[in-house]
N, CA and C atoms of all chains as a GROMACS GRO file, in nm:
protein
  630
    1MET      N    1   0.083  -0.120   0.000
    1MET     CA    2   0.000   0.000   0.000
    1MET      C    3   0.086   0.126   0.000
    2GLN      N    4   0.193   0.120  -0.080
    2GLN     CA    5   0.277   0.237  -0.096
    2GLN      C    6   0.192   0.349  -0.153
    3GLY      N    7   0.162   0.453  -0.072
    3GLY     CA    8   0.078   0.562  -0.120
    3GLY      C    9   0.148   0.635  -0.233
    4LYS      N   10   0.074   0.708  -0.312
    4LYS     CA   11   0.138   0.778  -0.423
    4LYS      C   12   0.226   0.889  -0.366
    5ARG      N   13   0.351   0.892  -0.408
    5ARG     CA   14   0.445   0.991  -0.358
    5ARG      C   15   0.438   1.119  -0.439
    6GLY      N   16   0.479   1.228  -0.376
    6GLY     CA   17   0.500   1.351  -0.450
    6GLY      C   18   0.628   1.337  -0.530
    7ASP      N   19   0.664   1.440  -0.603
    7ASP     CA   20   0.788   1.436  -0.679
    7ASP      C   21   0.907   1.431  -0.585
    8ASP      N   22   1.016   1.372  -0.630
    8ASP     CA   23   1.138   1.372  -0.550
    8ASP      C   24   1.196   1.512  -0.544
    9VAL      N   25   1.260   1.541  -0.432
    9VAL     CA   26   1.325   1.670  -0.416
    9VAL      C   27   1.476   1.650  -0.434
   10THR      N   28   1.534   1.720  -0.529
   10THR     CA   29   1.678   1.706  -0.553
   10THR      C   30   1.753   1.814  -0.474
   11LYS      N   31   1.884   1.807  -0.481
   11LYS     CA   32   1.966   1.904  -0.410
   11LYS      C   33   1.935   2.046  -0.459
   12SER      N   34   1.924   2.064  -0.592
   12SER     CA   35   1.901   2.200  -0.642
   12SER      C   36   1.762   2.251  -0.604
   13GLU      N   37   1.664   2.159  -0.600
   13GLU     CA   38   1.529   2.196  -0.556
   13GLU      C   39   1.530   2.238  -0.408
   14LEU      N   40   1.604   2.163  -0.330
   14LEU     CA   41   1.615   2.194  -0.187
   14LEU      C   42   1.680   2.331  -0.167
   15ILE      N   43   1.784   2.357  -0.246
   15ILE     CA   44   1.854   2.486  -0.238
   15ILE      C   45   1.758   2.601  -0.270
   16GLU      N   46   1.676   2.583  -0.373
   16GLU     CA   47   1.578   2.688  -0.408
   16GLU      C   48   1.477   2.711  -0.296
   17ARG      N   49   1.431   2.603  -0.236
   17ARG     CA   50   1.332   2.618  -0.127
   17ARG      C   51   1.391   2.692  -0.008
   18ILE      N   52   1.516   2.660   0.024
   18ILE     CA   53   1.580   2.728   0.137
   18ILE      C   54   1.594   2.876   0.102
   19ALA      N   55   1.639   2.904  -0.020
   19ALA     CA   56   1.658   3.043  -0.063
   19ALA      C   57   1.526   3.120  -0.061
   20ASP      N   58   1.417   3.056  -0.102
   20ASP     CA   59   1.285   3.121  -0.104
   20ASP      C   60   1.237   3.160   0.035
   21HIS      N   61   1.280   3.083   0.135
   21HIS     CA   62   1.229   3.105   0.270
   21HIS      C   63   1.314   3.200   0.354
   22GLN      N   64   1.406   3.271   0.290
   22GLN     CA   65   1.481   3.368   0.368
   22GLN      C   66   1.519   3.484   0.277
   23GLU      N   67   1.562   3.593   0.339
   23GLU     CA   68   1.579   3.716   0.261
   23GLU      C   69   1.722   3.759   0.235
   24GLN      N   70   1.814   3.728   0.326
   24GLN     CA   71   1.948   3.788   0.312
   24GLN      C   72   2.034   3.723   0.205
   25LEU      N   73   2.028   3.589   0.194
   25LEU     CA   74   2.126   3.521   0.113
   25LEU      C   75   2.077   3.492  -0.029
   26SER      N   76   2.168   3.501  -0.124
   26SER     CA   77   2.134   3.470  -0.263
   26SER      C   78   2.129   3.318  -0.280
   27VAL      N   79   2.069   3.274  -0.392
   27VAL     CA   80   2.063   3.131  -0.422
   27VAL      C   81   2.205   3.074  -0.427
   28LYS      N   82   2.296   3.152  -0.482
   28LYS     CA   83   2.437   3.111  -0.493
   28LYS      C   84   2.497   3.085  -0.354
   29ASP      N   85   2.471   3.177  -0.263
   29ASP     CA   86   2.521   3.161  -0.125
   29ASP      C   87   2.464   3.034  -0.062
   30VAL      N   88   2.333   3.014  -0.081
   30VAL     CA   89   2.268   2.898  -0.022
   30VAL      C   90   2.327   2.770  -0.083
   31GLU      N   91   2.352   2.775  -0.213
   31GLU     CA   92   2.410   2.659  -0.281
   31GLU      C   93   2.546   2.622  -0.222
   32ILE      N   94   2.630   2.722  -0.203
   32ILE     CA   95   2.763   2.695  -0.148
   32ILE      C   96   2.750   2.643  -0.004
   33ALA      N   97   2.656   2.701   0.069
   33ALA     CA   98   2.637   2.658   0.208
   33ALA      C   99   2.591   2.512   0.215
   34VAL      N  100   2.494   2.476   0.131
   34VAL     CA  101   2.441   2.339   0.133
   34VAL      C  102   2.552   2.240   0.094
   35LYS      N  103   2.630   2.277  -0.007
   35LYS     CA  104   2.739   2.188  -0.047
   35LYS      C  105   2.843   2.174   0.063
   36THR      N  106   2.870   2.285   0.131
   36THR     CA  107   2.966   2.282   0.243
   36THR      C  108   2.914   2.193   0.356
   37ILE      N  109   2.786   2.205   0.387
   37ILE     CA  110   2.726   2.124   0.494
   37ILE      C  111   2.738   1.975   0.459
   38LEU      N  112   2.700   1.939   0.337
   38LEU     CA  113   2.703   1.797   0.298
   38LEU      C  114   2.846   1.743   0.292
   39GLU      N  115   2.938   1.827   0.245
   39GLU     CA  116   3.078   1.784   0.238
   39GLU      C  117   3.133   1.763   0.380
   40TYR      N  118   3.100   1.853   0.470
   40TYR     CA  119   3.150   1.841   0.607
   40TYR      C  120   3.089   1.719   0.676
   41MET      N  121   2.959   1.697   0.654
   41MET     CA  122   2.895   1.578   0.712
   41MET      C  123   2.962   1.450   0.659
   42SER      N  124   2.993   1.447   0.531
   42SER     CA  125   3.059   1.329   0.473
   42SER      C  126   3.197   1.309   0.533
   43GLN      N  127   3.271   1.419   0.546
   43GLN     CA  128   3.405   1.412   0.605
   43GLN      C  129   3.402   1.358   0.746
   44VAL      N  130   3.307   1.411   0.823
   44VAL     CA  131   3.296   1.370   0.963
   44VAL      C  132   3.264   1.221   0.973
   45LEU      N  133   3.170   1.175   0.890
   45LEU     CA  134   3.137   1.032   0.891
   45LEU      C  135   3.255   0.948   0.845
   46ALA      N  136   3.326   0.995   0.742
   46ALA     CA  137   3.440   0.920   0.690
   46ALA      C  138   3.552   0.911   0.794
   47SER      N  139   3.554   1.007   0.887
   47SER     CA  140   3.657   1.002   0.991
   47SER      C  141   3.611   0.918   1.109
   48GLY      N  142   3.491   0.860   1.098
   48GLY     CA  143   3.443   0.769   1.201
   48GLY      C  144   3.363   0.834   1.313
   49GLU      N  145   3.335   0.966   1.299
   49GLU     CA  146   3.257   1.037   1.402
   49GLU      C  147   3.108   1.028   1.374
   50ARG      N  148   3.028   1.048   1.478
   50ARG     CA  149   2.883   1.051   1.461
   50ARG      C  150   2.835   1.193   1.431
   51ILE      N  151   2.713   1.202   1.381
   51ILE     CA  152   2.646   1.331   1.361
   51ILE      C  153   2.513   1.322   1.436
   52GLU      N  154   2.485   1.423   1.517
   52GLU     CA  155   2.356   1.423   1.590
   52GLU      C  156   2.284   1.554   1.570
   53ILE      N  157   2.175   1.549   1.496
   53ILE     CA  158   2.095   1.668   1.470
   53ILE      C  159   1.962   1.651   1.543
   54ARG      N  160   1.945   1.729   1.650
   54ARG     CA  161   1.826   1.712   1.733
   54ARG      C  162   1.698   1.737   1.652
   55GLY      N  163   1.602   1.646   1.668
   55GLY     CA  164   1.474   1.660   1.599
   55GLY      C  165   1.478   1.610   1.455
   56PHE      N  166   1.599   1.581   1.408
   56PHE     CA  167   1.614   1.531   1.271
   56PHE      C  168   1.657   1.385   1.274
   57GLY      N  169   1.774   1.363   1.333
   57GLY     CA  170   1.820   1.225   1.346
   57GLY      C  171   1.970   1.219   1.364
   58SER      N  172   2.023   1.098   1.372
   58SER     CA  173   2.167   1.084   1.388
   58SER      C  174   2.223   0.991   1.282
   59PHE      N  175   2.347   1.020   1.244
   59PHE     CA  176   2.418   0.938   1.147
   59PHE      C  177   2.536   0.875   1.221
   60SER      N  178   2.557   0.747   1.195
   60SER     CA  179   2.672   0.681   1.255
   60SER      C  180   2.718   0.573   1.158
   61LEU      N  181   2.823   0.502   1.196
   61LEU     CA  182   2.872   0.394   1.110
   61LEU      C  183   2.836   0.260   1.171
   62HIS      N  184   2.793   0.169   1.088
   62HIS     CA  185   2.771   0.031   1.131
   62HIS      C  186   2.875  -0.057   1.064
   63TYR      N  187   2.923  -0.155   1.140
   63TYR     CA  188   3.025  -0.244   1.085
   63TYR      C  189   2.960  -0.366   1.021
   64ARG      N  190   3.005  -0.399   0.902
   64ARG     CA  191   2.961  -0.523   0.836
   64ARG      C  192   3.078  -0.621   0.839
   65GLU      N  193   3.055  -0.738   0.897
   65GLU     CA  194   3.160  -0.840   0.907
   65GLU      C  195   3.208  -0.883   0.769
   66SER      N  196   3.330  -0.929   0.764
   66SER     CA  197   3.382  -0.984   0.639
   66SER      C  198   3.300  -1.109   0.606
   67ARG      N  199   3.285  -1.139   0.480
   67ARG     CA  200   3.205  -1.255   0.441
   67ARG      C  201   3.252  -1.308   0.306
   68ILE      N  202   3.206  -1.428   0.277
   68ILE     CA  203   3.236  -1.485   0.147
   68ILE      C  204   3.121  -1.450   0.054
   69GLY      N  205   3.152  -1.373  -0.048
   69GLY     CA  206   3.050  -1.337  -0.147
   69GLY      C  207   3.066  -1.424  -0.269
   70ARG      N  208   2.980  -1.400  -0.364
   70ARG     CA  209   2.986  -1.481  -0.485
   70ARG      C  210   2.970  -1.389  -0.606
   71ASN      N  211   3.052  -1.409  -0.704
   71ASN     CA  212   3.034  -1.335  -0.830
   71ASN      C  213   2.910  -1.390  -0.899
   72PRO      N  214   2.807  -1.307  -0.914
   72PRO     CA  215   2.680  -1.359  -0.968
   72PRO      C  216   2.694  -1.413  -1.110
   73LYS      N  217   2.791  -1.364  -1.185
   73LYS     CA  218   2.808  -1.409  -1.324
   73LYS      C  219   2.878  -1.545  -1.333
   74THR      N  220   2.988  -1.557  -1.257
   74THR     CA  221   3.069  -1.678  -1.270
   74THR      C  222   3.040  -1.781  -1.160
   75GLY      N  223   2.974  -1.736  -1.052
   75GLY     CA  224   2.948  -1.828  -0.941
   75GLY      C  225   3.070  -1.847  -0.853
   76GLU      N  226   3.178  -1.780  -0.887
   76GLU     CA  227   3.304  -1.791  -0.814
   76GLU      C  228   3.294  -1.727  -0.675
   77SER      N  229   3.354  -1.785  -0.574
   77SER     CA  230   3.355  -1.726  -0.440
   77SER      C  231   3.459  -1.614  -0.432
   78VAL      N  232   3.422  -1.507  -0.360
   78VAL     CA  233   3.514  -1.395  -0.341
   78VAL      C  234   3.511  -1.358  -0.193
   79ALA      N  235   3.628  -1.341  -0.134
   79ALA     CA  236   3.633  -1.298   0.007
   79ALA      C  237   3.610  -1.148   0.012
   80LEU      N  238   3.508  -1.104   0.088
   80LEU     CA  239   3.480  -0.961   0.102
   80LEU      C  240   3.525  -0.918   0.241
   81ALA      N  241   3.608  -0.814   0.245
   81ALA     CA  242   3.660  -0.765   0.373
   81ALA      C  243   3.548  -0.700   0.454
   82GLY      N  244   3.564  -0.696   0.586
   82GLY     CA  245   3.470  -0.623   0.670
   82GLY      C  246   3.475  -0.475   0.634
   83LYS      N  247   3.364  -0.406   0.653
   83LYS     CA  248   3.362  -0.264   0.615
   83LYS      C  249   3.261  -0.188   0.700
   84TYR      N  250   3.275  -0.056   0.698
   84TYR     CA  251   3.178   0.029   0.765
   84TYR      C  252   3.080   0.085   0.664
   85VAL      N  253   2.953   0.094   0.704
   85VAL     CA  254   2.852   0.156   0.619
   85VAL      C  255   2.779   0.265   0.699
   86PRO      N  256   2.740   0.376   0.631
   86PRO     CA  257   2.668   0.482   0.701
   86PRO      C  258   2.528   0.435   0.742
   87HIS      N  259   2.485   0.480   0.858
   87HIS     CA  260   2.352   0.444   0.907
   87HIS      C  261   2.282   0.569   0.961
   88PHE      N  262   2.153   0.583   0.929
   88PHE     CA  263   2.076   0.698   0.978
   88PHE      C  264   1.961   0.650   1.066
   89LYS      N  265   1.948   0.714   1.182
   89LYS     CA  266   1.835   0.684   1.270
   89LYS      C  267   1.754   0.813   1.285
   90PRO      N  268   1.630   0.814   1.235
   90PRO     CA  269   1.550   0.937   1.246
   90PRO      C  270   1.520   0.971   1.392
   91GLY      N  271   1.521   1.101   1.421
   91GLY     CA  272   1.488   1.148   1.555
   91GLY      C  273   1.337   1.147   1.577
   92LYS      N  274   1.297   1.173   1.702
   92LYS     CA  275   1.155   1.162   1.737
   92LYS      C  276   1.067   1.260   1.658
   93GLU      N  277   1.112   1.386   1.648
   93GLU     CA  278   1.029   1.484   1.577
   93GLU      C  279   1.012   1.442   1.430
   94MET      N  280   1.121   1.397   1.370
   94MET     CA  281   1.116   1.350   1.231
   94MET      C  282   1.018   1.234   1.218
   95ARG      N  283   1.032   1.135   1.306
   95ARG     CA  284   0.944   1.018   1.298
   95ARG      C  285   0.799   1.057   1.312
   96ASP      N  286   0.770   1.143   1.410
   96ASP     CA  287   0.632   1.182   1.436
   96ASP      C  288   0.573   1.262   1.320
   97ARG      N  289   0.650   1.358   1.269
   97ARG     CA  290   0.596   1.442   1.161
   97ARG      C  291   0.568   1.360   1.036
   98VAL      N  292   0.661   1.270   1.002
   98VAL     CA  293   0.644   1.188   0.883
   98VAL      C  294   0.526   1.091   0.901
   99ASN      N  295   0.518   1.033   1.018
   99ASN     CA  296   0.411   0.937   1.044
   99ASN      C  297   0.274   1.007   1.048
  100ASP      N  298   0.270   1.126   1.106
  100ASP     CA  299   0.143   1.201   1.111
  100ASP      C  300   0.095   1.233   0.970
  101SER      N  301   0.188   1.255   0.880
  101SER     CA  302   0.149   1.291   0.744
  101SER      C  303   0.073   1.176   0.677
  102LEU      N  304   0.104   1.054   0.716
  102LEU     CA  305   0.031   0.939   0.663
  102LEU      C  306  -0.114   0.945   0.708
  103HIS      N  307  -0.134   0.981   0.834
  103HIS     CA  308  -0.269   0.980   0.890
  103HIS      C  309  -0.348   1.102   0.847
  104ARG      N  310  -0.276   1.209   0.806
  104ARG     CA  311  -0.343   1.325   0.747
  104ARG      C  312  -0.388   1.292   0.606
  105GLY      N  313  -0.332   1.181   0.550
  105GLY     CA  314  -0.360   1.148   0.411
  105GLY      C  315  -0.301   1.254   0.321
  106SER      N  316  -0.181   1.298   0.356
  106SER     CA  317  -0.116   1.408   0.287
  106SER      C  318  -0.111   1.388   0.136
  107VAL      N  319  -0.149   1.489   0.063
  107VAL     CA  320  -0.130   1.486  -0.082
  107VAL      C  321  -0.025   1.591  -0.116
  108ALA      N  322   0.069   1.553  -0.201
  108ALA     CA  323   0.176   1.647  -0.230
  108ALA      C  324   0.138   1.739  -0.344
  109MET      N  325   3.624   1.829   1.577
  109MET     CA  326   3.548   1.716   1.633
  109MET      C  327   3.630   1.645   1.739
  110VAL      N  328   3.669   1.717   1.841
  110VAL     CA  329   3.755   1.658   1.942
  110VAL      C  330   3.674   1.562   2.029
  111ASP      N  331   3.560   1.609   2.078
  111ASP     CA  332   3.480   1.520   2.162
  111ASP      C  333   3.336   1.520   2.114
  112GLY      N  334   3.276   1.404   2.117
  112GLY     CA  335   3.133   1.393   2.087
  112GLY      C  336   3.103   1.407   1.939
  113ALA      N  337   2.974   1.411   1.911
  113ALA     CA  338   2.926   1.407   1.773
  113ALA      C  339   2.916   1.546   1.714
  114LEU      N  340   2.913   1.550   1.582
  114LEU     CA  341   2.891   1.676   1.510
  114LEU      C  342   2.746   1.721   1.531
  115THR      N  343   2.729   1.849   1.564
  115THR     CA  344   2.594   1.903   1.586
  115THR      C  345   2.569   2.022   1.494
  116LYS      N  346   2.447   2.076   1.502
  116LYS     CA  347   2.413   2.194   1.421
  116LYS      C  348   2.504   2.311   1.454
  117ALA      N  349   2.542   2.324   1.582
  117ALA     CA  350   2.628   2.436   1.623
  117ALA      C  351   2.761   2.432   1.548
  118GLU      N  352   2.819   2.312   1.535
  118GLU     CA  353   2.948   2.304   1.464
  118GLU      C  354   2.933   2.325   1.314
  119LEU      N  355   2.820   2.282   1.260
  119LEU     CA  356   2.797   2.306   1.118
  119LEU      C  357   2.787   2.457   1.092
  120ALA      N  358   2.718   2.527   1.180
  120ALA     CA  359   2.704   2.672   1.166
  120ALA      C  360   2.841   2.739   1.179
  121GLU      N  361   2.921   2.691   1.272
  121GLU     CA  362   3.056   2.743   1.293
  121GLU      C  363   3.139   2.729   1.164
  122LYS      N  364   3.121   2.616   1.097
  122LYS     CA  365   3.192   2.589   0.972
  122LYS      C  366   3.155   2.692   0.864
  123LEU      N  367   3.025   2.723   0.853
  123LEU     CA  368   2.980   2.820   0.753
  123LEU      C  369   3.034   2.959   0.786
  124TYR      N  370   3.041   2.987   0.912
  124TYR     CA  371   3.093   3.116   0.959
  124TYR      C  372   3.242   3.127   0.926
  125GLU      N  373   3.316   3.022   0.957
  125GLU     CA  374   3.461   3.025   0.936
  125GLU      C  375   3.499   3.016   0.789
  126GLU      N  376   3.435   2.925   0.717
  126GLU     CA  377   3.480   2.899   0.580
  126GLU      C  378   3.419   2.990   0.476
  127LEU      N  379   3.294   3.030   0.498
  127LEU     CA  380   3.226   3.107   0.395
  127LEU      C  381   3.204   3.252   0.434
  128GLY      N  382   3.238   3.286   0.557
  128GLY     CA  383   3.223   3.424   0.600
  128GLY      C  384   3.079   3.468   0.621
  129PHE      N  385   2.988   3.372   0.638
  129PHE     CA  386   2.852   3.409   0.678
  129PHE      C  387   2.859   3.468   0.818
  130ASN      N  388   2.766   3.561   0.852
  130ASN     CA  389   2.767   3.603   0.991
  130ASN      C  390   2.702   3.494   1.074
  131LYS      N  391   2.720   3.503   1.207
  131LYS     CA  392   2.680   3.390   1.291
  131LYS      C  393   2.531   3.361   1.285
  132ARG      N  394   2.452   3.469   1.276
  132ARG     CA  395   2.308   3.449   1.271
  132ARG      C  396   2.266   3.381   1.140
  133GLU      N  397   2.322   3.430   1.030
  133GLU     CA  398   2.293   3.369   0.899
  133GLU      C  399   2.331   3.221   0.897
  134ALA      N  400   2.448   3.193   0.951
  134ALA     CA  401   2.500   3.056   0.950
  134ALA      C  402   2.406   2.964   1.029
  135LYS      N  403   2.363   3.012   1.144
  135LYS     CA  404   2.276   2.933   1.230
  135LYS      C  405   2.141   2.910   1.161
  136GLU      N  406   2.086   3.016   1.102
  136GLU     CA  407   1.956   3.003   1.035
  136GLU      C  408   1.964   2.911   0.914
  137LEU      N  409   2.075   2.918   0.844
  137LEU     CA  410   2.088   2.835   0.725
  137LEU      C  411   2.093   2.687   0.760
  138VAL      N  412   2.171   2.655   0.862
  138VAL     CA  413   2.181   2.514   0.905
  138VAL      C  414   2.043   2.466   0.950
  139GLU      N  415   1.976   2.551   1.027
  139GLU     CA  416   1.842   2.518   1.074
  139GLU      C  417   1.748   2.492   0.956
  140SER      N  418   1.750   2.581   0.858
  140SER     CA  419   1.652   2.566   0.750
  140SER      C  420   1.691   2.452   0.654
  141PHE      N  421   1.817   2.419   0.647
  141PHE     CA  422   1.858   2.302   0.568
  141PHE      C  423   1.786   2.177   0.618
  142PHE      N  424   1.794   2.153   0.748
  142PHE     CA  425   1.731   2.032   0.803
  142PHE      C  426   1.578   2.045   0.804
  143GLU      N  427   1.531   2.167   0.827
  143GLU     CA  428   1.386   2.188   0.829
  143GLU      C  429   1.323   2.164   0.690
  144GLU      N  430   1.389   2.209   0.586
  144GLU     CA  431   1.333   2.189   0.451
  144GLU      C  432   1.332   2.041   0.413
  145ILE      N  433   1.432   1.966   0.458
  145ILE     CA  434   1.431   1.822   0.431
  145ILE      C  435   1.311   1.758   0.502
  146ARG      N  436   1.293   1.794   0.629
  146ARG     CA  437   1.178   1.741   0.704
  146ARG      C  438   1.046   1.781   0.641
  147ASN      N  439   1.035   1.908   0.599
  147ASN     CA  440   0.912   1.954   0.535
  147ASN      C  441   0.880   1.872   0.411
  148SER      N  442   0.982   1.847   0.330
  148SER     CA  443   0.961   1.771   0.207
  148SER      C  444   0.911   1.631   0.239
  149LEU      N  445   0.976   1.567   0.335
  149LEU     CA  446   0.938   1.430   0.372
  149LEU      C  447   0.795   1.428   0.427
  150GLU      N  448   0.764   1.533   0.501
  150GLU     CA  449   0.631   1.546   0.560
  150GLU      C  450   0.525   1.567   0.451
  151GLU      N  451   0.567   1.623   0.337
  151GLU     CA  452   0.476   1.643   0.224
  151GLU      C  453   0.478   1.522   0.130
  152ASN      N  454   0.533   1.412   0.180
  152ASN     CA  455   0.535   1.287   0.103
  152ASN      C  456   0.628   1.295  -0.018
  153GLU      N  457   0.732   1.377  -0.007
  153GLU     CA  458   0.832   1.387  -0.114
  153GLU      C  459   0.964   1.331  -0.062
  154GLN      N  460   1.024   1.241  -0.139
  154GLN     CA  461   1.153   1.186  -0.099
  154GLN      C  462   1.262   1.285  -0.139
  155VAL      N  463   1.371   1.284  -0.063
  155VAL     CA  464   1.477   1.382  -0.086
  155VAL      C  465   1.603   1.310  -0.133
  156LYS      N  466   1.654   1.353  -0.248
  156LYS     CA  467   1.770   1.285  -0.307
  156LYS      C  468   1.887   1.381  -0.320
  157LEU      N  469   1.988   1.360  -0.237
  157LEU     CA  470   2.103   1.450  -0.235
  157LEU      C  471   2.222   1.378  -0.298
  158SER      N  472   2.249   1.408  -0.424
  158SER     CA  473   2.351   1.333  -0.496
  158SER      C  474   2.486   1.347  -0.427
  159GLY      N  475   2.560   1.238  -0.423
  159GLY     CA  476   2.691   1.237  -0.357
  159GLY      C  477   2.680   1.206  -0.209
  160PHE      N  478   2.561   1.228  -0.151
  160PHE     CA  479   2.543   1.202  -0.008
  160PHE      C  480   2.450   1.084   0.013
  161GLY      N  481   2.324   1.101  -0.024
  161GLY     CA  482   2.232   0.988  -0.010
  161GLY      C  483   2.088   1.031  -0.026
  162ASN      N  484   1.998   0.933  -0.021
  162ASN     CA  485   1.856   0.959  -0.039
  162ASN      C  486   1.779   0.935   0.091
  163PHE      N  487   1.689   1.029   0.121
  163PHE     CA  488   1.595   1.007   0.231
  163PHE      C  489   1.466   0.957   0.166
  164ASP      N  490   1.438   0.830   0.185
  164ASP     CA  491   1.322   0.768   0.124
  164ASP      C  492   1.211   0.747   0.226
  165LEU      N  493   1.089   0.729   0.176
  165LEU     CA  494   0.974   0.704   0.262
  165LEU      C  495   0.923   0.563   0.237
  166ARG      N  496   0.879   0.498   0.342
  166ARG     CA  497   0.816   0.367   0.325
  166ARG      C  498   0.689   0.361   0.407
  167ASP      N  499   0.584   0.315   0.343
  167ASP     CA  500   0.457   0.298   0.415
  167ASP      C  501   0.446   0.154   0.458
  168LYS      N  502   0.424   0.136   0.588
  168LYS     CA  503   0.414   0.000   0.642
  168LYS      C  504   0.270  -0.030   0.678
  169LYS      N  505   0.226  -0.148   0.645
  169LYS     CA  506   0.090  -0.190   0.679
  169LYS      C  507   0.081  -0.220   0.828
  170GLN      N  508  -0.043  -0.219   0.877
  170GLN     CA  509  -0.062  -0.265   1.014
  170GLN      C  510  -0.020  -0.412   1.022
  171ARG      N  511   0.044  -0.449   1.134
  171ARG     CA  512   0.082  -0.591   1.148
  171ARG      C  513   0.064  -0.632   1.293
  172PRO      N  514   0.049  -0.762   1.316
  172PRO     CA  515   0.028  -0.806   1.454
  172PRO      C  516   0.154  -0.788   1.537
  173GLY      N  517   0.137  -0.744   1.659
  173GLY     CA  518   0.252  -0.729   1.749
  173GLY      C  519   0.217  -0.788   1.882
  174ARG      N  520   0.311  -0.782   1.974
  174ARG     CA  521   0.288  -0.840   2.105
  174ARG      C  522   0.362  -0.755   2.207
  175ASN      N  523   0.300  -0.732   2.318
  175ASN     CA  524   0.370  -0.666   2.429
  175ASN      C  525   0.470  -0.766   2.485
  176PRO      N  526   0.601  -0.733   2.475
  176PRO     CA  527   0.701  -0.832   2.515
  176PRO      C  528   0.692  -0.868   2.664
  177LYS      N  529   0.640  -0.778   2.744
  177LYS     CA  530   0.632  -0.804   2.888
  177LYS      C  531   0.514  -0.894   2.924
  178THR      N  532   0.397  -0.860   2.870
  178THR     CA  533   0.276  -0.931   2.912
  178THR      C  534   0.237  -1.042   2.814
  179GLY      N  535   0.295  -1.039   2.692
  179GLY     CA  536   0.258  -1.140   2.593
  179GLY      C  537   0.126  -1.107   2.524
  180GLU      N  538   0.065  -0.997   2.566
  180GLU     CA  539  -0.065  -0.957   2.510
  180GLU      C  540  -0.050  -0.916   2.363
  181GLU      N  541  -0.145  -0.955   2.281
  181GLU     CA  542  -0.140  -0.916   2.140
  181GLU      C  543  -0.194  -0.776   2.120
  182ILE      N  544  -0.114  -0.690   2.055
  182ILE     CA  545  -0.160  -0.556   2.020
  182ILE      C  546  -0.115  -0.530   1.877
  183PRO      N  547  -0.205  -0.485   1.792
  183PRO     CA  548  -0.163  -0.459   1.654
  183PRO      C  549  -0.068  -0.340   1.648
  184ILE      N  550   0.035  -0.348   1.564
  184ILE     CA  551   0.123  -0.235   1.537
  184ILE      C  552   0.060  -0.161   1.419
  185SER      N  553   0.020  -0.036   1.444
  185SER     CA  554  -0.061   0.035   1.345
  185SER      C  555   0.019   0.067   1.219
  186ALA      N  556  -0.053   0.092   1.110
  186ALA     CA  557   0.009   0.131   0.984
  186ALA      C  558   0.090   0.258   1.008
  187ARG      N  559   0.207   0.266   0.948
  187ARG     CA  560   0.289   0.386   0.969
  187ARG      C  561   0.375   0.418   0.848
  188ARG      N  562   0.422   0.542   0.845
  188ARG     CA  563   0.514   0.585   0.740
  188ARG      C  564   0.648   0.614   0.806
  189VAL      N  565   0.754   0.559   0.750
  189VAL     CA  566   0.886   0.579   0.809
  189VAL      C  567   0.986   0.634   0.706
  190VAL      N  568   1.089   0.701   0.758
  190VAL     CA  569   1.198   0.753   0.674
  190VAL      C  570   1.314   0.655   0.677
  191THR      N  571   1.370   0.626   0.561
  191THR     CA  572   1.493   0.548   0.560
  191THR      C  573   1.597   0.627   0.483
  192PHE      N  574   1.722   0.606   0.517
  192PHE     CA  575   1.831   0.675   0.447
  192PHE      C  576   1.911   0.573   0.368
  193ARG      N  577   1.928   0.600   0.239
  193ARG     CA  578   2.014   0.514   0.157
  193ARG      C  579   2.136   0.593   0.115
  194PRO      N  580   2.251   0.562   0.174
  194PRO     CA  581   2.371   0.638   0.140
  194PRO      C  582   2.406   0.622  -0.007
  195GLY      N  583   2.457   0.728  -0.068
  195GLY     CA  584   2.499   0.724  -0.207
  195GLY      C  585   2.633   0.652  -0.222
  196GLN      N  586   2.666   0.616  -0.347
  196GLN     CA  587   2.791   0.545  -0.376
  196GLN      C  588   2.912   0.620  -0.322
  197LYS      N  589   2.913   0.751  -0.343
  197LYS     CA  590   3.030   0.831  -0.306
  197LYS      C  591   3.050   0.828  -0.154
  198LEU      N  592   2.942   0.847  -0.080
  198LEU     CA  593   2.954   0.845   0.066
  198LEU      C  594   2.996   0.707   0.115
  199LYS      N  595   2.935   0.603   0.056
  199LYS     CA  596   2.971   0.466   0.097
  199LYS      C  597   3.119   0.440   0.075
  200ALA      N  598   3.168   0.485  -0.042
  200ALA     CA  599   3.309   0.462  -0.075
  200ALA      C  600   3.401   0.535   0.023
  201ARG      N  601   3.362   0.657   0.060
  201ARG     CA  602   3.447   0.735   0.152
  201ARG      C  603   3.452   0.673   0.290
  202VAL      N  604   3.339   0.624   0.335
  202VAL     CA  605   3.330   0.565   0.468
  202VAL      C  606   3.407   0.433   0.472
  203GLU      N  607   3.391   0.356   0.366
  203GLU     CA  608   3.458   0.228   0.355
  203GLU      C  609   3.610   0.246   0.351
  204ALA      N  610   3.652   0.347   0.275
  204ALA     CA  611   3.796   0.374   0.262
  204ALA      C  612   3.856   0.407   0.398
  205HIS      N  613   3.781   0.480   0.478
  205HIS     CA  614   3.827   0.513   0.613
  205HIS      C  615   3.853   0.386   0.692
  206ALA      N  616   3.757   0.295   0.684
  206ALA     CA  617   3.769   0.170   0.760
  206ALA      C  618   3.893   0.094   0.715
  207GLY      N  619   3.924   0.102   0.584
  207GLY     CA  620   4.041   0.034   0.530
  207GLY      C  621   4.171   0.089   0.584
  208THR      N  622   4.177   0.221   0.604
  208THR     CA  623   4.304   0.281   0.645
  208THR      C  624   4.320   0.285   0.796
  209ASN      N  625   4.214   0.260   0.869
  209ASN     CA  626   4.223   0.277   1.015
  209ASN      C  627   4.210   0.149   1.095
  210LYS      N  628   4.220   0.038   1.028
  210LYS     CA  629   4.205  -0.085   1.105
  210LYS      C  630   4.330  -0.169   1.104
   0.00000   0.00000   0.00000
């Protein structure tokens, strides 16, 4: 029962929305700021640190054990090293707002 | 990032230091960045940030549940949840870190 979704929001769409909702900064400024934020968040995660944004959620790394994988084409076994993957846990406000929108029957 | 996790305050500090935004602008921008993502998700729109990852929505049907303490059956109501799918670039950067630090 996947409800019909609205259109996806891309980075440039997000930048425009942020710019529309404030007066001082140009779209260009907002664009540089958004790119700086995302780059810094990526750097911080890549260095093994967590990110905690209250009301939004937290990002951390989860470890995946090494395992024996298989090449789907040849069926050959391949040893895959253990690795870290990014993980996001939505915060309470995020969970509640998103879930409430389902019960509002939100149309985009 | 000497101690603890990265927060909105440090992100704002970064905009102030690197881009020369004033402190109020930097703080408001960081705030509205996260707020606009939440607004979009709340409007049933998924958010796709290339190079970083996608915030996707999933609608879950009601399913049977149980109170773990009492064993009583209680249905888990239908809900909409946010999931994050990291992009290739972010995955590669995080993985590379694990390779060099272990």
